N, C-alpha and C positions, 0 to 999 in steps of 0.2 A: 686426204684422210677420208674416212667414212665411205668406203667403196660400196656401190650398190648396183650390181648388174641386174637388168630387168628380165622379165618374162614370167618367172615363177619362183616361189620359194618352197624348198622342200621341208622347211619348218611347218609350212601350211599344208602342202600336198606332197605326200611321199612318192607319188607315181613318177617314174622316169619320163623325161621329155626328149624328143629328138633334137639334135643340134640345129635343125632348120628353124626351130621356133615357130612352126606353122600353127595355126589355130586348131585347137582340139575342143571337144565337147566339155562343158563344165560339169564335173561329176556331181557336185553337191554345193549347197549354199556356203559351206565353210571352207571351200577351196578357192584358190586364187584364179582369176581370169587369166588365161595364158597370153592374151594379147594386150593386157593393160600395161601402162608405163610405170605406175606406182603400185607397189605391193606392200601390204602391211601384215604383220603377224597379228591376226585378230584376237589371239589369246593374250597378247601383250602389245597392244597397238601403239605404244609410244616408240616402238622400234620399227624401222623400215628394214625388212629382211628380203633379200633377193638372191637369185642365182639360177643358173640353168645347167643341169648336169645329168648324165646317165647313171651316176653313182649314188642314187637315192638311198639314204639310210644305210650306207654300206657298213658303218661301224657295227651294226648289230650282228654281223657275221664274224666279227673278230674276237679272238680269245687270246689270252696270254698277257704278257707285260705291255707297258705303255710303248716301249721301243718296238716290240713286235707288231703292235697295232699300227704304229706310224709307218713301219715298213710295208705293211699290207695296204695301207692307204695309197702309198706311192706306187705299189705294184698295180693296184686297180687303175690309177691314173695312167700308167703306162699301157695297161691292157686296152683301155678305151682310146688310146692315141692322143691323150691330152699332153702327156710328157713324151717328147720325142728324143730328148737329149739324155745321154747316159750321165753326163756331169750334173745336170739339173736333178735327175733322180737321186744321185749320190748325195747331193747337198740337202735335198728335202728329207732323205732318210736320216741324215746326220742331225739336222735341226728338228727336234721333236716338237710338233705343233702343240702338244698338250701343255707345254711350258708357257704358251703365249695366249691362252684363253682363260677366262675367269674360272675359278673353282666351281665345279658342278656343271660346267658346260661340256657337251660331248665334242671333243676336239677333232675327231676324225670323220665326222659326217661332212659330206661335200656340200656345205652350205655356209653362207656368212653367219657369224655369231655376234650378238651384242657384247660390247666390251665396256659399257658404261659411257656416260657423257654424250649420249646420243650418237655414239660411234659404233662401228662394226669392224670385225676382222674379215677380210675377204675369204671367200670359199677357196679350198685347196686348189681347185681346177683353175681359178683365176691367178693365184700365185704362180702356178706352174706355167700358165700361158705367158705371163710377163717375164718370168725367168728364161723361158725358151726364146722369147723375142729379143732379150738383151744378152744372151749367152756370149756372143762374140765380143761384146763390150764389157764383159765381166771376167776377163782373163787375169791371171796373176800379175800384180803390180799396177793394175788400172784403178781409177777413181770412180766411185759410184755414189749417187745422191738419191735418197729415198724421201720424197716430199709427202708428208702425211704419214709418218712412220708408225703411228698407232702403238700397238703392243710390242713392236720391234722385230716381228717375225721375218719380214722380207729384208730388213736391214741386216739381220743376222745371217740370212742366206747370202746376201751380197758379200758380206765379209768373208764367208767361207770360200767364195769363188775368187775374190781378188787377192786373198791371202794377206800375210803380215806385211808384205812390201807394198800393198795397195792401200786404199782408203775407202771405207764405207761410212757414209754420213747420213744420219736420219734427222729430219726436221719435223717437229710436231708442234702445233700451236696450242694444244691443251697440255698445260704443265703437269697435271696429274698423270696423264697417260705417258708423257715422256719419262717421268720418275718411275712409273711402274715398268716401262719397257726396259729400263736399265737393270732393274731387279730380275726381270725375265731373262735377259741376255746373260746375266751373271750365273744363272743356273743352267745355261745351255753350252753346247760345244763351242760357241763363239766367244765364251767368256775370256779366253786369253787375249783375243784381239781387242776387246774392250779395255782390259788391264794395260795392254801395251800401247794403246792409243790409236791403233789403225782403224778402230771402230769407235764412232762417237755419236751421241744423241744430243740434239740441241732443241731448245724451245724457241720458236720463231715463226714468222710469217712465211710459209712455204712458197708463196708467190714470188718472193725475193730470192729464193734459193739459199745457198750458203757459200758466199764468195771465198771464204778462207781456204777451202780445199779445192777450189776450182782451178783449172777446167776439169770437167767430168767426162769420162768415156761413156758412162751410162747414167741416165736420169729416169727415175720412175715417179710418176705422180698419181696418187691414190684418190684424187677428187677432181671434179670437172671444172674447167675454166671456160668462159665464153670464147676466149681466144688464147693462144699459146702465150704465156707471159714472156715478155722480152728479156727479163733478167735470166730466165732459165735458158733461153736460146743463147744469150751471151756467155753463159757459164758452160755450155755444151762444147766440148772439144771438137775441132775439125776431125772428122772420122768417127765422131761419137753418135750415139742414138738415144733418143728420148721416147718413152711410152707415156701417153697422157690422154685422158678422156677430154674431149672438147665439145662444147655445145651447151644449150640451156635445157629446153624440154627434150629435144631430140639430140642425142650425143653419139659420137663415134670415138672408138679407141684409136687414136692417131699414133702412127709410128713416124717419128721425126728423125731424119738422118741429116747430119751436117757434113757436107762434102769437104774434101781437103782444101778447096779454094774458099771455104766459108759459106758457100751457097747452101740453101736449105731445100730438102726434098721431103714431102709429106704424103703419106698414104693412109687410108683407113683400113684398119684390121677387121673391125666388127662393130656392130651397133651395141651400145651399152647405156646404162643409166646410173650415174654417180651423183652423190650430193655435191654441192659446190665447194670449190677451193676458196674458202672464206673464213669468217669468224665462227666461233662456237655458237653464238646466239643465232646467226643467220642459218646455220646448218640445222639447229634445233627447230627453227621456224619451218623450214622446208619439210622436215620429217613430220611435223604436226599437220601441215597442209596436205601431205600425201595421204595420211590416215583419215583425215576429216573428209577428203574428197573421194574416198574409196567407192568404186562402182558396185560393191557387193552389198547385199541386203542385210546390213548390220545396224545395230543401235548406235547412233552417233555418240562420240565422246562428249562429256559435259563442256569441254572447252572449245568445241567446234561451232 
C-alpha cells in the first residue's frame, strides 16, 4: 500500500522530467529537488506525493466524457512507451481511473493522488508498468494477489485480465480503504467479477499474503519490505512472478520469478521509493518524517 516512487511530484512541479532521473536545476523554492529521496506536497504536507513522468498535467488537454478522458490517458501512456502491451491498454481503458480516486481529485493526471488514511493511489504510469511486468502471469484462469490494494484499481485490472475463471484477490490493512474499494469496484466494469466471487477484497496483513486462494501466478506488492516476505514467496506458484519494492531508504522494484523447480530468480527493474509494508501508524510516521526532514526552504510543521 501507499506507493511512492521518488524523484519528483508533478503536484509540486508540473515540468516534465526525463526518465533518466538526472539532476536538473531547481527552478524555484516551491519546486521539489529532483535528486531528493523524500518529496512532500508543500501545499498539503501531510501527504507524501511522488512520481516521475513525461505526461505532466496531461489531463488539462482532455475534453469530453470521463470515459473519453480515461482513453486519452491510456493513449498518452502508449505514446510515451510506458504501455507496451495491447492487452494492458485495453484493460486500463476499460477500468475508469476516475472511479478509484476521491471526489474532486483529478484522476487522469499522471501523478499519485492522496486517498486518505496517509495513503496514495499510484500514478497511472506506475500501474501500467506493473501490469506490463505481470502480463504473462495474468492470463485467463490464473490467480493474482494485490497486496496493499488501496482503492481497488489494480485489483480490478487484474480481474479483467484473469477473467471469471481466474481469481483476483486484494489485501488491504486499512479497513476503511478496503470497504471503499469494494464500492469503487461495484461501479466499475469489474463489478460482475466481484458479484460472482472471482474478485475479492480482504482486510489483513499483506505481509502474510492470502493463503486461501494460493498459489498465485502473479503477486503485486504496493509497499516496500526490507526483504521479500517468505509467506509471499511460499504462495507464489512455480512459474509465477512477483513485483515488489524492496529496501529501506534506498529501494529497488524487484521482479521475482519462481522457476518450475521452485528456485527463485530476482532482478531489479528500477530504483523506487515506497512507504513500508507495515501498519497504518508506522506508515503515517514515515510520511511525517519525510515532510519534516524536507531539504526545501519551508516553514517546519508544528509537529516537526
